[in-house]
C-alpha positions in Angstrom: -105.5 39.5 -93.7 -107.3 36.5 -92.2 -105.3 33.3 -92.2 -106.5 30.1 -90.8 -104.2 27.1 -90.4 -105.6 23.9 -89.0 -103.3 21.6 -87.1 -105.5 18.9 -85.6 -107.9 21.0 -83.5 -105.3 23.8 -82.9 -106.0 27.1 -84.8 -104.2 30.3 -85.1 -106.4 33.3 -86.2 -105.0 36.7 -87.1 -101.8 35.8 -85.1 -104.0 35.4 -82.0 -104.1 31.9 -80.4 -107.4 30.2 -79.7 -106.9 26.9 -77.9 -109.8 24.5 -78.6 -111.5 22.6 -75.7 -110.7 19.4 -77.5 -106.9 20.0 -77.4 -107.1 21.1 -73.8 -109.0 18.0 -72.8 -106.6 15.7 -74.8 -103.7 16.9 -72.7 -105.5 17.7 -69.5 -104.3 21.3 -69.8 -107.1 23.6 -68.6 -107.0 26.3 -71.2 -109.7 28.9 -71.2 -112.5 28.3 -73.8 -112.9 32.0 -74.3 -110.8 34.4 -76.3 -107.1 35.1 -75.8 -108.0 38.3 -74.1 -110.0 36.5 -71.4 -107.6 33.7 -71.0 -105.8 33.7 -67.7 -102.1 33.4 -68.3 -101.5 33.0 -64.6 -103.8 30.0 -64.6 -102.0 28.5 -67.6 -98.6 29.1 -66.0 -99.8 27.4 -62.8 -100.9 24.4 -64.8 -97.4 24.1 -66.3 -96.0 24.2 -62.8 -98.4 21.5 -61.7 -97.5 19.2 -64.6 -93.8 19.7 -64.0 -94.1 19.2 -60.2 -96.0 16.0 -60.9 -93.0 14.9 -63.0 -90.6 15.7 -60.2 -92.7 13.7 -57.8 -92.8 10.7 -60.1 -89.0 10.8 -60.7 -88.4 11.2 -57.0 -90.5 8.0 -56.4 -88.1 6.1 -58.8 -85.0 6.8 -56.6 -83.6 3.5 -55.5 -80.4 1.6 -54.9 -79.3 2.4 -58.4 -79.0 6.1 -57.3 -76.9 5.2 -54.3 -74.7 3.0 -56.5 -74.2 6.0 -58.9 -73.1 8.2 -56.1 -70.7 5.6 -54.7 -69.3 5.0 -58.3 -68.6 8.7 -58.8 -67.0 9.1 -55.4 -64.7 6.1 -56.1 -64.0 7.5 -59.6 -62.8 10.8 -58.2 -60.8 9.1 -55.4 -58.9 7.4 -58.2 -58.2 10.7 -60.0 -61.0 10.1 -62.6 -63.7 12.4 -63.8 -67.3 12.6 -64.8 -67.9 12.9 -68.6 -71.4 14.1 -69.4 -73.1 13.8 -72.8 -76.5 14.2 -74.3 -78.2 15.5 -77.4 -80.6 18.4 -77.9 -82.4 19.7 -74.7 -81.0 16.8 -72.7 -77.5 17.9 -73.8 -78.3 21.4 -72.5 -79.3 19.9 -69.2 -76.1 17.9 -69.3 -74.1 21.2 -69.6 -75.8 22.5 -66.4 -75.2 19.2 -64.5 -71.6 19.2 -65.5 -71.2 22.8 -64.4 -72.9 22.1 -61.0 -70.6 19.0 -60.5 -67.5 21.1 -61.3 -68.4 24.0 -59.1 -68.9 21.6 -56.2 -65.6 19.9 -56.5 -66.4 17.0 -58.9 -64.2 17.2 -61.9 -66.5 17.1 -64.9 -66.4 17.7 -68.6 -69.0 17.7 -71.4 -68.6 15.4 -74.4 -70.2 16.7 -77.7 -72.0 13.6 -79.0 -71.7 14.8 -82.6 -67.9 15.4 -82.4 -67.3 12.3 -80.3 -66.7 10.0 -83.2 -64.3 12.6 -84.8 -61.7 12.7 -82.1 -63.5 14.1 -79.0 -63.7 10.6 -77.4 -60.2 11.6 -76.4 -61.6 13.3 -73.3 -62.5 9.9 -71.9 -59.9 8.0 -69.9 -60.0 4.6 -68.3 -61.5 4.9 -64.8 -63.9 7.7 -65.7 -67.6 7.8 -65.1 -69.7 8.6 -68.2 -73.1 10.2 -67.5 -75.4 9.9 -70.5 -78.8 11.8 -70.8 -81.6 10.8 -73.1 -85.2 10.7 -72.2 -86.2 8.2 -74.9 -83.0 6.2 -74.6 -83.0 5.8 -78.4 -81.3 8.9 -79.6 -79.5 8.1 -82.8 -76.3 10.1 -82.1 -75.8 8.4 -78.7 -76.5 5.0 -80.2 -73.5 5.5 -82.5 -71.1 6.5 -79.8 -72.1 4.1 -77.0 -70.3 1.1 -78.4 -67.1 3.2 -78.8 -67.4 4.4 -75.2 -67.9 0.8 -74.0 -64.3 0.1 -75.3 -63.0 2.2 -72.4 -62.8 0.9 -68.9 -65.5 3.2 -67.7 -68.8 3.1 -65.8 -71.8 4.3 -67.8 -74.6 5.9 -65.8 -77.7 6.9 -67.8 -80.7 9.1 -67.2 -83.6 7.8 -69.2 -87.3 7.0 -69.0 -87.1 3.7 -70.7 -85.5 0.9 -68.6 -85.4 -1.4 -71.7 -84.0 1.2 -74.2 -80.8 0.9 -76.1 -79.2 3.3 -73.8 -80.3 1.4 -70.7 -78.9 -1.8 -72.2 -75.5 -0.2 -72.7 -75.5 1.3 -69.2 -74.0 -0.1 -66.0 -76.4 2.0 -63.8 -79.8 3.4 -64.9 -81.4 6.3 -63.2 -85.1 6.5 -64.2 -86.7 9.8 -65.2 -90.5 9.2 -65.0 -92.9 11.9 -66.1 -96.5 11.4 -67.2 -96.4 14.0 -69.9 -94.6 17.2 -71.0 -96.0 20.6 -70.1 -96.2 21.3 -73.8 -99.9 21.1 -75.0 -98.7 18.8 -77.8 -96.7 16.7 -75.4 -93.7 17.3 -77.7 -91.4 20.1 -76.4 -89.1 18.7 -73.6 -90.3 20.5 -70.5 -91.3 18.2 -67.6 -88.7 15.6 -68.7 -85.8 18.1 -68.7 -86.9 19.6 -65.4 -86.8 16.2 -63.9 -83.4 15.4 -65.4 -82.0 18.7 -64.0 -83.4 17.9 -60.5 -81.9 14.4 -60.7 -78.6 15.8 -61.7 -78.7 18.3 -58.8 -79.5 15.5 -56.4 -76.6 13.5 -57.7 -74.2 16.4 -57.3 -75.3 17.3 -53.8 -75.1 13.7 -52.7 -71.6 13.4 -54.1 -70.7 16.6 -52.4 -71.9 15.3 -49.1 -70.2 11.9 -49.5 -66.8 13.6 -50.2 -67.1 15.9 -47.2 -67.0 19.0 -49.4 -67.1 22.1 -47.2 -68.2 25.7 -47.6 -64.5 26.7 -47.6 -63.9 24.3 -50.5 -66.7 25.9 -52.4 -65.2 29.4 -51.8 -61.8 28.2 -53.0 -63.4 27.3 -56.3 -65.3 30.7 -56.5 -62.6 33.3 -55.8 -64.3 36.0 -57.8 -67.5 37.8 -57.1 -69.7 38.0 -54.0 -69.2 34.3 -53.1 -65.4 34.6 -53.0 -65.5 37.8 -51.1 -67.9 36.4 -48.5 -66.0 33.1 -48.0 -62.3 34.0 -48.6 -61.6 37.5 -47.5 -60.4 37.6 -43.9 -60.1 40.4 -41.5 -56.4 40.6 -41.8 -56.8 41.3 -45.5 -58.8 44.5 -44.9 -57.8 45.8 -41.5 -55.7 49.0 -41.0 -52.3 48.2 -39.5 -49.1 50.0 -38.6 -49.3 53.8 -38.5 -53.0 53.5 -39.3 -53.8 51.5 -36.2 -53.9 53.8 -33.2 -52.8 52.1 -29.9 -52.0 53.7 -26.5 -51.1 52.6 -23.0 -53.9 53.0 -20.5 -51.9 55.3 -18.2 -51.3 57.9 -20.9 -53.4 61.1 -21.1 -56.4 61.8 -23.2 -54.4 64.5 -25.0 -51.8 61.9 -26.0 -54.6 59.7 -27.2 -56.0 62.4 -29.4 -52.6 63.2 -30.9 -52.1 59.5 -31.7 -55.5 59.3 -33.2 -54.9 62.3 -35.4 -51.6 60.9 -36.6 -53.3 57.6 -37.5 -56.2 59.4 -39.1 -58.5 57.3 -37.0 -61.6 58.0 -35.0 -60.8 55.2 -32.6 -57.8 54.2 -30.5 -57.2 50.9 -28.8 -56.2 51.2 -25.1 -53.9 48.5 -23.8 -52.9 47.4 -20.3 -49.4 46.6 -19.0 -49.4 43.3 -20.8 -50.2 44.9 -24.1 -53.7 43.4 -24.2 -56.8 45.3 -25.1 -58.4 47.0 -22.1 -60.7 49.4 -23.8 -61.3 51.8 -26.7 -61.6 55.6 -26.8 -63.3 57.4 -29.7 -63.6 61.0 -30.9 -67.3 60.7 -29.9 -66.2 59.8 -26.3 -64.0 62.9 -26.2 -66.8 65.2 -27.4 -69.1 63.9 -24.7 -66.5 64.2 -21.9 -65.2 67.7 -22.9 -68.8 69.0 -22.7 -68.9 68.1 -19.1 -65.2 68.6 -18.1 -62.9 70.9 -19.9 -59.9 69.4 -18.0 -60.4 66.0 -19.5 -57.4 66.4 -21.7 -55.1 65.8 -18.7 -57.0 62.7 -17.4 -55.7 59.2 -18.0 -57.3 57.7 -20.9 -58.3 54.6 -18.9 -60.7 56.8 -16.8 -62.7 57.7 -19.9 -62.3 54.7 -22.2 -65.0 52.1 -22.9 -63.8 48.9 -21.2 -64.1 45.4 -22.6 -64.8 46.5 -26.2 -66.1 44.3 -29.0 -63.2 42.8 -30.9 -62.7 40.3 -33.7 -59.9 37.9 -34.5 -57.6 38.7 -37.4 -58.3 35.3 -39.0 -62.0 35.7 -39.0 -63.9 36.2 -42.2 -64.5 39.8 -43.3 -68.2 39.1 -43.5 -68.3 38.5 -39.8 -67.2 42.2 -39.3 -70.1 43.3 -41.4 -72.6 41.4 -39.1 -71.1 43.0 -36.0 -71.3 46.5 -37.6 -75.0 45.9 -38.4 -75.9 44.4 -35.0 -73.9 46.7 -32.7 -74.2 50.0 -34.7 -70.5 50.9 -34.3 -68.1 52.5 -36.7 -64.8 50.8 -35.9 -63.9 47.3 -34.8 -60.7 46.4 -33.0 -58.8 43.4 -34.4 -56.9 41.2 -31.9 -54.6 38.3 -32.2 -54.7 35.1 -30.1 -53.2 36.9 -27.1 -55.8 39.6 -27.1 -53.3 42.2 -28.4 -54.7 44.8 -30.8 -53.1 44.3 -34.2 -55.4 46.3 -36.4 -58.7 48.1 -36.8 -61.5 47.7 -39.3 -63.3 50.9 -40.3 -66.8 50.4 -41.5 -66.2 52.9 -44.3 -63.6 50.6 -45.7 -66.0 47.7 -46.4 -67.6 49.2 -49.6 -64.0 49.6 -51.0 -63.4 45.9 -50.5 -66.9 45.2 -51.8 -67.8 43.4 -48.6 -71.1 45.3 -48.2 
């Protein structure tokens, strides 16, 4: 069945889109004048990227002292045990959720206020001293217009993200962050695309600057992300995964190779740490070392282990991150890594085969 629906100069024919040259010209979007089959979707996608990149550049050019003031306001708010309350409507509200999540995950206490439920009790999430971040590209969103006077009754600082410096939202705001895009990537200039991308980038910039101003460290980030790869990479230490006690084979350097092998067998380890008179690490001896020496000298079992050990072995501190052991295994191509304390005494051993069990690899 052939159906033709006219919307301006846009036509849909047999569920196949044909974009007219007039529409493309109107929005400066270079759609193909041929059929859908010949249209280059990659070219169209690149045009969308170009439009949104232009919006980012324009918004970047709007950064001024208001942005610095917003960062300082949030830092001061957090120092006084306050929080950032983020609100918005529609697509701006969705971006607000992402900004709030980024702020929270980087150490800035943040909550989302539902603009619809705000007048029905949810304003209770706001406390005096908080900073309220309001997102609206037009600055005239009806739902926000209703709650702004109520928010102003609190002793808070309102920071807005909007394109209109003279909008109702801007007038109610203490700090205005401009979002400036020439047009949306949508061919009708309707669906929020460039504007929401610019808002998201502005929110990321705000979060990263607050992070920097507060001296937030990588270790702080890991503390807030204990689960998953991030937590394992940043929180798990060598002492959490090393073999200790009976599983850590250690022998004095004057003892025989035979004694070393018996100790290794008891510990179920392929490596033994060899220590000097002070109990400090002097070398290591492995089952591979034994196989190489026994092939040349059958009397090696009676030799002192210090004569066949590998001196000055690679070691790692017990308080190092587990991920550092992974780097050493990859770079040095070894199977076991001796763990030492601050006095260079062997306190454990890390077997490369244990890393998958702890999900370090």
